[in-house]
C-alpha positions in Angstrom: -14.4 12.8 -14.4 -14.8 9.2 -13.2 -12.9 8.9 -10.0 -11.3 5.5 -10.5 -10.1 3.4 -13.4 -10.1 -0.4 -13.2 -7.5 -1.9 -15.5 -7.2 -5.6 -16.2 -7.0 -8.0 -19.1 -8.3 -11.5 -19.9 -4.7 -12.6 -20.5 -4.0 -12.1 -16.8 -6.4 -14.9 -16.1 -4.7 -17.3 -18.5 -1.4 -17.3 -16.6 -1.5 -20.6 -14.7 1.3 -22.1 -12.6 -0.5 -25.3 -11.7 -3.7 -26.4 -10.0 -2.3 -26.3 -6.5 -0.4 -22.9 -6.8 -1.8 -20.2 -4.5 -1.3 -17.5 -7.1 -4.2 -18.7 -9.3 -6.5 -17.3 -12.0 -9.4 -17.5 -9.5 -7.9 -14.5 -7.7 -9.2 -12.1 -10.4 -12.5 -14.0 -10.8 -13.1 -13.6 -7.1 -12.5 -9.9 -7.2 -14.7 -9.3 -10.3 -17.5 -11.4 -8.8 -17.4 -9.5 -5.5 -17.6 -6.1 -7.2 -20.6 -7.3 -9.2 -22.3 -8.9 -6.1 -21.8 -5.7 -4.1 -23.2 -3.5 -6.9 -20.1 -1.3 -7.1 -18.8 -2.5 -10.5 -20.8 0.2 -12.3 -18.7 3.0 -10.6 -15.4 2.3 -12.3 -13.9 3.3 -15.7 -12.8 0.0 -17.2 -9.8 -0.5 -19.5 -8.0 -3.4 -21.1 -4.3 -3.4 -20.2 -1.9 -2.9 -23.1 1.2 -4.9 -23.5 4.2 -3.2 -21.9 6.8 -2.1 -24.4 10.4 -3.1 -24.1 11.3 0.6 -23.7 9.0 0.7 -20.6 10.5 -2.5 -19.1 14.1 -1.6 -19.8 13.8 1.4 -17.5 13.9 -1.1 -14.5 15.2 -4.4 -16.0 18.2 -5.1 -18.3 17.6 -6.7 -21.6 19.2 -10.0 -20.3 16.3 -10.3 -17.8 13.7 -9.9 -20.5 15.4 -12.3 -22.8 15.7 -15.0 -20.1 12.0 -14.8 -19.3 11.0 -14.9 -22.9 13.4 -17.8 -23.6 11.9 -19.7 -20.6 8.3 -19.4 -21.8 7.2 -22.9 -22.9 5.1 -23.8 -25.9 3.4 -26.5 -23.8 3.1 -27.3 -20.1 4.9 -25.5 -17.3 8.5 -24.3 -17.0 9.9 -23.2 -13.7 12.2 -20.2 -13.1 12.4 -21.2 -9.4 10.3 -23.6 -7.2 7.6 -20.9 -6.7 7.7 -19.1 -10.0 6.6 -20.9 -13.2 5.5 -20.1 -16.7 2.8 -21.6 -18.9 2.3 -20.7 -22.6 0.2 -17.6 -21.6 2.5 -16.2 -18.9 4.6 -14.0 -21.2 1.6 -12.1 -22.4 0.1 -11.9 -18.9 3.3 -10.5 -17.5 3.5 -7.9 -20.3 -0.2 -6.9 -19.6 0.5 -6.6 -15.9 3.4 -4.2 -16.4 1.5 -2.4 -19.2 -1.5 -1.8 -16.9 0.6 0.3 -14.6 1.9 2.5 -17.5 -1.7 2.9 -18.8 -2.8 3.9 -15.2 -0.1 6.5 -15.0 -1.1 8.0 -18.4 -4.8 8.1 -17.5 -4.2 9.7 -14.1 -1.6 12.2 -15.5 -4.0 13.0 -18.3 -6.7 13.8 -15.7 -9.1 11.2 -17.3 -9.4 9.7 -13.8 -8.4 10.7 -10.3 -6.8 7.3 -9.5 -6.5 3.8 -10.9 -6.5 0.2 -9.7 -4.8 -2.5 -11.7 -6.3 -5.9 -11.2 -3.5 -7.9 -12.7 -1.4 -11.0 -12.3 1.3 -12.1 -12.2 2.2 -9.7 -9.3 5.5 -7.8 -9.4 7.1 -6.6 -6.2 9.5 -9.5 -5.7 10.9 -9.2 -9.2 14.4 -7.7 -8.7 16.3 -5.8 -11.4 17.8 -9.0 -12.8 15.8 -11.8 -11.1 12.3 -13.2 -11.3 11.1 -14.7 -8.0 8.2 -15.1 -5.6 5.5 -15.5 -8.3 6.8 -12.3 -10.0 8.4 -11.8 -13.4 8.5 -8.0 -14.1 8.3 -5.5 -11.3 5.0 -3.9 -12.3 4.9 -1.1 -9.7 8.5 -0.2 -10.5 7.8 -0.1 -14.3 4.8 2.2 -13.5 6.8 4.5 -11.2 9.7 4.7 -13.7 7.1 5.6 -16.4 5.8 8.5 -14.4 9.4 9.8 -13.9 10.7 9.2 -17.5 7.6 9.8 -19.6 5.8 12.4 -17.5 8.8 14.2 -15.9 7.8 13.7 -12.3 10.6 14.4 -9.9 9.2 12.8 -6.7 7.1 9.6 -6.6 6.3 7.5 -3.5 5.7 3.7 -3.5 3.7 2.3 -0.6 3.7 -1.5 0.0 1.4 -3.1 2.5 1.8 -6.7 1.3 2.6 -9.3 4.0 5.9 -9.9 2.2 8.7 -7.3 1.9 8.9 -5.8 -1.6 12.5 -6.8 -2.1 12.4 -6.3 -5.8 11.1 -2.8 -5.7 13.7 -1.9 -3.1 16.5 -3.5 -5.2 15.5 -1.4 -8.2 15.0 2.0 -6.4 17.4 1.9 -3.4 19.3 5.2 -3.4 17.1 6.8 -6.0 16.4 10.3 -4.8 13.3 10.5 -7.0 11.6 7.6 -5.2 10.5 7.2 -1.6 9.3 3.7 -0.7 7.3 3.1 2.5 6.4 -0.5 3.5 5.2 -2.8 6.3 5.8 -6.5 6.2 5.9 -9.5 8.4 9.4 -10.2 9.7 11.1 -12.6 9.8 9.4 -14.0 6.8 10.0 -14.6 3.0 12.0 -13.1 1.3 13.9 -12.4 4.6 15.0 -8.9 3.6 14.3 -5.3 4.3 15.0 -5.2 8.0 18.7 -4.4 8.0 20.5 -1.3 6.8 17.9 -0.1 4.2 18.9 2.8 1.9 17.9 6.3 3.0 14.9 6.4 0.7 13.5 3.1 2.0 11.1 3.5 5.0 10.7 -0.1 6.1 8.7 -1.1 9.1 9.1 -4.8 9.8 6.3 -6.2 12.0 6.2 -9.4 14.0 3.8 -12.2 13.3 0.4 -11.5 14.9 0.5 -7.8 14.2 -2.8 -6.2 13.3 -4.6 -2.9 12.7 -3.1 -1.2 15.7 0.5 -2.0 14.6 -0.3 -0.9 11.1 -1.7 2.4 12.3 1.4 3.1 14.4 3.6 2.4 11.4 1.6 4.7 9.2 1.0 7.6 11.6 4.4 7.5 13.3 6.7 6.5 10.5 5.2 6.7 7.0 3.3 10.0 7.2 6.1 12.2 8.4 8.4 10.9 5.7 5.7 11.2 3.0 4.8 14.7 4.0 8.4 15.8 4.1 9.0 14.2 0.6 5.9 15.8 -1.0 5.4 13.1 -3.7 3.9 14.2 -7.0 2.2 10.8 -7.4 1.6 7.8 -5.1 1.9 4.2 -6.1 0.5 1.4 -4.0 1.7 -2.2 -4.1 -1.6 -3.5 -2.9 -1.1 -6.9 -1.4 -3.9 -8.3 0.8 -2.2 -11.3 2.2 -1.7 -9.7 5.6 -5.4 -10.4 6.1 -6.4 -12.3 9.2 -7.9 -15.1 7.1 -5.0 -15.4 4.7 -2.8 -18.3 5.8 0.1 -17.3 3.5 1.2 -15.1 6.4 0.5 -14.6 10.1 -0.7 -11.0 10.3 -4.2 -9.9 11.4 -5.5 -7.1 9.2 -9.1 -6.8 8.2 -11.0 -5.0 5.4 -11.5 -1.9 7.6 -7.7 -1.7 8.0 -7.2 -1.7 4.2 -9.9 1.0 3.9 -8.2 3.1 6.6 -4.7 2.9 5.2 -6.1 3.7 1.7 -7.8 6.8 3.2 -4.6 7.9 4.8 -2.8 7.7 1.5 -5.6 9.6 -0.2 -5.1 12.4 2.2 -1.4 12.5 1.4 -2.2 12.5 -2.3 -4.8 15.3 -1.9 -2.2 17.4 -0.1 0.8 16.9 -2.4 -0.1 14.9 -5.5 -3.3 16.4 -7.0 -5.0 13.2 -5.7 -2.9 11.1 -8.1 -2.7 7.4 -7.1 -2.0 4.2 -9.0 -2.6 1.0 -7.1 -1.5 -2.4 -8.3 -2.6 -5.8 -7.0 0.2 -7.9 -5.4 -0.6 -10.7 -3.0 -3.8 -12.1 -1.4 -4.5 -15.9 -1.6 -7.7 -16.7 0.2 -10.4 -15.8 -2.3 -13.2 -14.3 -0.1 -10.8 -12.3 2.1 -9.0 -11.0 -1.0 -12.2 -10.0 -2.8 -13.6 -8.2 0.3 -10.3 -6.4 0.9 -10.0 -5.2 -2.7 -13.6 -4.1 -2.4 -12.8 -2.0 0.7 -9.7 -0.6 -1.0 -11.7 0.3 -4.2 -14.6 1.8 -2.3 -12.2 4.1 -0.6 -10.3 5.0 -3.8 -13.6 5.8 -5.6 -15.1 7.6 -2.5 -18.2 5.4 -2.6 
């Protein structure tokens, strides 16, 4: 069994919100080029992401949300849902591929075809609330994947871990109070989207960190807060909202993580998965906007997942 699936699609590179937008098609190009340059591309099991079905999307979004996004999709040029979140003629297909990738990843892992999976997709998803697209996100990809594991595969306990520099407000909005889901996150605070720090639901394990926080603060959050809750919850599958914009070189935020920190936290989560989840992990790309830092960080994350 190949350890790690790599799921992406060329449609994800066609989504373009404008030449100056940080969430650009070059993000995926940088990742792919780095894996080839490092000689580790041969170790993954490659798959083209399918289009998510409306049945899969409707588990976490109402029909009105899907209809609004489809209606906004332009035939030419760019149409904005908010100042940060825009659609081009290719966005609808890219968003469906991104959500579909997570469902495919779940199916591959649950079917024991791979041990874990990484979805190199865009647009990202963790800011998309149940009824609202925002923060570069249209559908909540990680939520769609987690709901697929619960509804299609009958899992009763899944954990979502989010180490993006921004709080995954959309994922929290969708799963707050859901006893089948435990969400653990770190994020810079105060910072966009200015949520997650006050009165979270019982199943939300949020650790807001001040600007300037680095590997030491991450380690404290993981060891002192996340791991006790994860081990008590005993998740049957782990999902990772893998944002790499907390990297020291990424000027989207003001945190100071390095590749070794992403490798370390991935290793910690793999230990949890080995203990409780038959090693089942699905990781999905979220943020990361400085190309070299993003590519190196994803490389470190993938090396760890694939045990290279």
